[in-house]
C-alpha positions, 0 to 999 in steps of 0.5 A: 358778952357786953351786947348781951347784957346791954339787950337783957337790960333793955328787955327787961325794962320792956318787960316791966310795962309790956303787959300793963293795960295802961301801956302805950304800945306805940312807945313800947314798940319804939323802945324794943327797936332802940334796944335792938339797935343799940346792940346792932349799930353798924358802922354805916349807922353810926356815921349816919346817926352822927351826921344827924346829931351833928347838924342838930347840935349845930342848929342849937348853937351859934356857930362862929362865921369864918370871919370870926377872930375864933374861927380864923384861930382854929383854922390856923391851929388844925392846919391840914389836919382834916384827914387822917387814914380813912378818917376825915374830920370837920371843925367849927367854934360855938360862940359861947363862954362854956369851957367845953369841946366834943366829937361825933363819930363822923369826925365832927369836932366842935370847940366852944369859944370859952375853951379858946379863951381859956387855952394857948394855942398848944393846949387847944391843939392837945384837946383837938387831938384828944378828940380826934383820938375818941373818934379814931378809936371809935369810943363814940361808937359806944356812946351812941349805944349808950344813948340809944339804950338810954332812949329805950329805957326812957320810951319804956317808961314813957309807954306807962300811964304814970307820973314817971311816963310823963317825965320820960315823954318830956325827954324824948327829944333829948337823944343828943343831950344824952349822947354828949352827956355819956361818960367815956370811961377812964381807960378811953380817956386815957387812950385819947389822951395818949393819941394826942400825946403822939399827935403832938409829938409827931406834929412837933408841937409843944407836947408839955401843953398836954399837961398844962391843959389838963391842970387848967381843966382840974381848976374848973372843979368836979361839977363842971359840965366838961368834966361830966364826960372828961373826968379826972383831969388832974390825974391824967395830967400827972400820968402824961407828965410821967410819959414825958419824963420817960417814966411810964408808958402808954396804954398801947405799949402796956398792951403790947407788953402784956401780949409779949409776956402772954405770948411768951407764956403760951409758947412756954407751955406749948413747948412743954406740952410738946416736950411731954408728948415726945417723952410719952411717944418715947416710952411707947 
């Protein structure tokens, strides 16, 4: 249903420009292609796009050389966490004062030196685990679809001979920026937090650092660029603290509990129906 709605919205944007004599048909066609891709992205297509997007992002930043104190520290922190099941991760540091980090669907994880300056080792491990979680749970796949849908809408606008079209044309090269700026849902953030908390515990790292890391992020303010795609750190910190104290459970455990309750209710209904059928058969 989500895919159908997404496609309809994209196609609607195209219909608004399709019959205008001033429409740029090449751009309109590209917009239509992007709209379809947004819905039909395969895992292989996501991987290819992620590799290209990662390379583009790296080309726009100053990547820390292996001899840098930041690169050496990151290497020490990630240890042998380069392979998890079928997932392969790669890590680099951007030498920039910005407090930021992001992941791509191909396992790319980038951490800014500004974030490293702000966090302790275990707090950084939590952030790294969080980004790993977004990859493992395919949250980036959804972000790619959002970025493609945004691209389709921009091209549909750019296809018209208007002021809005001129503005949109200037943004056609901003796919990666749209991708990195697409916000995760609150559920996705919680799932990534849970993934990282489990990661911290399994590896024997100080799990309490998950809470202190989020509290530090909360001091940046709601308008900070990192929080545009990683919202509500204060509430997330409270939630993880509840888990550490045994007063709350992870999203996965909540889903498991809900499934057990649902399964029990379904079995009860089935048994009642079977009993009713046997009673009716006895009457006949």
